N, C-alpha and C positions, 0 to 999 in steps of 0.2 A: 158557254161554250169547251168543252174538254180540247185539251192540246193536241196536237195532231202527234208527238209518241205516243201517249196512252191509248191514243185511239189508235197508231197504226198498228203496237203491241198486240189491242184486245184484238186486231182482226189475222194478225201471224198466226196468233194461235187459234183462233177460228180453221181457220185454211189447213195448218196440221192438225190438228183435232177429226179431222175426214179422212187422212189417213186410218182411223181406226174409228169411221162409222158407220153403224150399222148395215146392212148388206142384204135387201128384201130379194126373197127369191125374183124368180122371172116366173109371171106367171106362163101356165103353159098354148098361154092361147097365141104367145110371140115364138114358143119356143119354133115351131117351126119357118121365121123369119131368119134363121141367123144363116147369118153374113156377114164379110170381113171390111163388107163396104160401111154399115152403119159406124165401126172409130173412126170411120175422114168425114160422111157427113157431119157427126156429132162436133167432135170437134176440129181440125182445122177448117172445115170447108164451114162448117155453122160462122164462126167466126168473120172470117175470109165474106160468107155471103152474107151477116146483118152487115157489116161496115157498105157494104160496098150498094144492098139498100138504102141506107138511112144516109149514103153522101151521094144517094138520087133519090129517093123518097124521103124525104126524113118524118111528113108526113107521117107512115105507119109505125113511126114508133108508139103512138098513141095503141097500137094493137100485141105492139110487142107488152107494152107495160099491162094490158085486155089480160093476155094470156099468161103471164105472170102474178096476176093477181090470182085468181084462178086457178091455174097449172099448180103454182107452188100448193100452198094445203093441204090440195090433194095428197100432192108426191109428200108431204111430209108427212102427211098420217097415217101414208104404206111406211117409212120407214120408220116412225116410230109403234103403230104395228108389228115388226119384223123383231120386235126388243123380248116379245115375249114369247117366254114357253113357247106360250100354247095358245092358237086359234082357236077364235068363236068370236060368233056374235058382240060378246059379251068382250071382249080386247081388243077390238075392231072400234067397237059402239065408244070404249073409251081413250083408243088413238087420235078418235075424230074429235072429242072434245077435248084432247086437250091440241092438239093443231090449233084448232079453234078459239079455244082463248091463248091461245099468240099471236092468234087475226086481232079479234078483237079486241090484246092490246098496244100490240103493233100500230092497231088503226085507230085508237082512244089516244092515246100519245103515244102521236108518228112523232110531234116534236122533239121530246126528253131522249134524254141516255136509255134508260128502260126500250118504250118502246122502239126505240130501236133495237138493242139489244133481241128482246122480239120478234120483230124481220130478220135482223140480224137469222136466228134458230131456226125460220120456214123456209131460211132460203135456206138456209145450208145441208137440213136437213132433206129437202127438198133434192139435192142435188146430191147427195147420198143413195136415192127412190135412180134416177136418171143414171151415175154411177153400174151402180149395180147392172142394172139391167143391160148397159148398155156391154158390158162385162161378160153376159151372159148370151150375147147374140154375136160375138165377134172374137176371133181364136185371141189367146193376150197375146206374139207380140205383134202383132198387127194394133194391138191398143199401145201398146210402149212406144210403137216409130213413129204413131201417130198424134200421144202423147207430143213426143218432140215434133213434131210436126206443126201444136201449134205450137205451143212455145215460139220455134222460128219464126213462124210468120206475126203471130206476137208480138216479141221481137221487130221484127222490117218496119211494122207498122206500127211502134212508138217512136220508135225514136229517125222513122222516116218523118215522123208526124204526120200522118191518115186515118191516125184513130182517134185524135183528139174532137175533132166534128165534128162525124157520129157519133162516140162514146158518149161526148157533152150532150145530144139532142136523146138520145138513148139513153142517160140516169136522170136526163129528167123532166122526163114522158108520166102521165098520172093518165092512171081509170078512170082517177073522177072519181065525186064524194066522198075527196080527203084518203085514199086510201093510201098503203104505204105499197113506195114504191120497193119488187121484192123481185123485180129483173137485175137492182144491184146490192149490196152488200153497206149500208152506209152505217160508221158508226161514228160519233162525236164528227169529229176533224178530216175523217179520211174514209176512205171507202174503197171496194177491190169491188171484181165485175163479177158477174155469173160464171161465167168461166175461166172466171182464176181457182171458184173453191172448183168447183164438178172437177178438175184438170188432180188435186191431189186426192178426193173422193176413189176420180178413174185409177190413182195408184195405187188407196190400202186395198179395192177390189179385182190385184195382177197382182201385191201382196203376198194376199189371203187366200187368194185362186189355182197359185205356185201347185202344177203338183209334181215336184219334183226338188231338193234341197240342194244350195242351200241357200236359200233367201232367208233373211234375215226379222225378224216378227217387225209385224206395221207398230207397234211403240217406241220401238228406234229407229224406223221411216220417218215416222212423227216426229220426231224432233230431229230429224235430221233434216227433216222441212224446215222443220225452226229456225234451225244455225242456220245454212244457206240463204232464205226468208229472211233474216235477221238483217245478217253479212251484207245481202244481195238491198236492200232497205235503204244500209249507209248512202247510197247514189243520190238519196232522199237531199239530200244536203247542197243538195249539185243541177239537180231538174227535179219533174215537177209531178214527173206522170213515172212510173217504172211500169213492165210486163212483169205483173205476176207469176205468169204462167211456167215465166224461166228457172226463181227456185226448183220448183215442181221436178221442172225435167234434170236439172244439175243433179239431185239427187236421184232419182231417178240413174242417171250414166254412175254417181258414183258409187250406186247399190250392183250396179252391172259390173264394174271392174272391178268390185268386190268378190263379184260370185264368180268370176272369170278369173281371177287368183288363185280362191282357193280349191276350183277343180282343177287348176291346172299342176298346184301343186299336191293333189291328191290322186294329179295321176302319174307324177314322178313321184311317188310316193308306194303307187303300186310296181311301180314299175320296177324300180330296183326290192322291191318286195321280192316279185320273181326272177329275179337275179340272181338276189344271192340266194 
């Protein structure tokens, strides 16, 4: 079994890389459902609702496992397909084949690092599709507020020890037939929740879809997320569980502070130019 710190490092890099992940276009059929409500439903409310449901009805964790086992490979194929410059039946078939190969590897080799890496890749890619669709459905400002709200709720649940038992129930749930557990990302001795990966992909979509400067490039924000996560994870020296959404929210906060500072300096420069 790979040690905790190398395992954690792989998951931190995976989470940060989702800031630069693929951005599938919102299907036209979903465009008419645009609403700020989706940001709250799919970020903080989904976290709180899942924990509440599993605390009351732990048996429903199997339902979550089956939804992930079916939905994650499909969404991963969508994300893979968006990487191709031309959209055609052939490229769609290639994307489905690639996702199928990852699923087969995760299924057959589920106890080894290679199988775990394939499962993590599927889960991460599916987060890219969900985040991209969410960015197409909800306004950027609301997404940012919802992301921060999710991180605050996550921290309250973790440090209040309200997340541990429902989370363990969800992580242990299986869809049967030795299918990989795609509702959580496990690599070696470490794991992160689905929502922890999804918020990083959401942040990447917020940055990419920004209509006006000064937003930094996505790769710079990805490095910032990685740095924040690495520093935050030093707390594992004292505790067993941490809210992995917090470093992503912290990175967003640092970007916002930088943006507002730049805009303030630009406004001051414009006033000085006008006066001179």
